[in-house]
C-alpha positions in Angstrom: -129.2 187.1 244.6 -129.0 188.4 248.1 -129.9 191.9 249.2 -132.0 194.7 247.3 -132.1 195.1 243.9 -129.9 198.4 242.5 -133.0 200.6 241.8 -134.2 200.3 245.5 -131.3 202.1 246.6 -131.5 205.4 248.7 -129.3 208.0 249.1 -128.7 209.4 253.1 -127.6 213.1 254.4 -127.1 213.7 257.6 -126.3 217.2 258.4 -125.0 217.9 261.7 -126.3 221.9 263.4 -122.8 222.8 263.9 -119.2 221.5 262.5 -117.6 221.6 266.6 -119.3 220.7 269.7 -117.6 220.5 273.1 -117.7 217.8 276.1 -121.4 217.7 277.9 -123.3 219.4 274.4 -125.7 217.9 272.5 -125.1 216.9 268.7 -128.2 218.0 267.0 -128.9 217.2 263.4 -131.2 216.4 260.3 -131.4 213.3 258.2 -132.9 213.0 254.5 -133.6 210.0 252.7 -133.2 210.3 248.8 -134.6 208.1 246.6 -131.5 207.9 244.3 -133.0 207.6 240.9 -135.8 211.1 241.6 -133.9 212.4 244.5 -137.3 213.1 246.0 -137.9 212.3 249.5 -138.2 208.1 249.9 -140.4 206.0 252.2 -138.9 202.9 251.9 -137.1 203.0 255.5 -138.5 204.3 259.2 -135.5 203.4 260.6 -131.8 205.7 260.7 -129.2 203.5 262.0 -126.6 206.1 263.2 -123.3 205.6 264.8 -120.2 207.6 266.3 -116.8 206.5 265.5 -113.6 207.7 267.4 -110.6 208.2 264.9 -109.4 204.7 266.0 -112.6 203.4 264.5 -114.5 202.7 268.3 -118.3 203.1 268.2 -118.6 205.5 271.3 -122.2 205.9 270.1 -124.8 203.7 268.1 -128.6 204.7 268.3 -131.8 203.9 266.1 -133.9 207.0 264.9 -137.2 207.2 263.4 -137.4 208.1 259.9 -141.2 209.7 258.4 -141.6 210.2 254.6 -138.0 210.3 254.7 -136.9 212.9 257.4 -135.6 212.3 260.4 -133.9 214.2 263.2 -132.3 213.8 266.6 -129.6 214.3 268.8 -126.3 212.6 270.2 -124.7 213.7 273.7 -121.5 214.1 273.9 -120.5 212.9 277.0 -117.9 214.5 279.7 -115.7 211.5 279.5 -115.3 211.5 276.0 -111.6 211.9 274.4 -110.5 215.1 272.4 -110.5 215.0 269.0 -112.6 214.3 265.7 -115.1 211.8 264.9 -116.9 210.0 262.2 -120.7 210.5 261.7 -121.9 206.7 259.7 -125.5 206.6 259.2 -127.4 204.1 256.9 -130.4 202.5 256.5 -131.8 198.9 255.0 -131.9 201.5 251.8 -128.7 202.4 251.7 -126.7 199.9 250.9 -125.6 198.6 247.6 -126.8 195.8 246.4 -123.9 193.0 247.4 -121.4 194.8 249.6 -122.3 196.3 253.4 -121.0 199.7 252.0 -122.9 202.6 252.8 -123.3 205.2 250.1 
């Protein structure tokens, strides 16, 4: 069996500071990693991997952020040359994947 045991799966929640951003702004966010069974903060992982994808699926931002005690925060600089439109914020940790797939919860 590969991957993590099902009981080790965590839930990752990411909250941006607002809904709409403009080019040249910083997108500030907070992140919480919760134990799936007890819904308390999980300290199983210290690294949050964050991606921002365009509507076409292209990665426009990729960075690692520190999680301490299940909490983290950070920012993404929205470049002046980014296209106008919607972007998908995608985050994960090693323990937020299912046992036998690469799909994050």
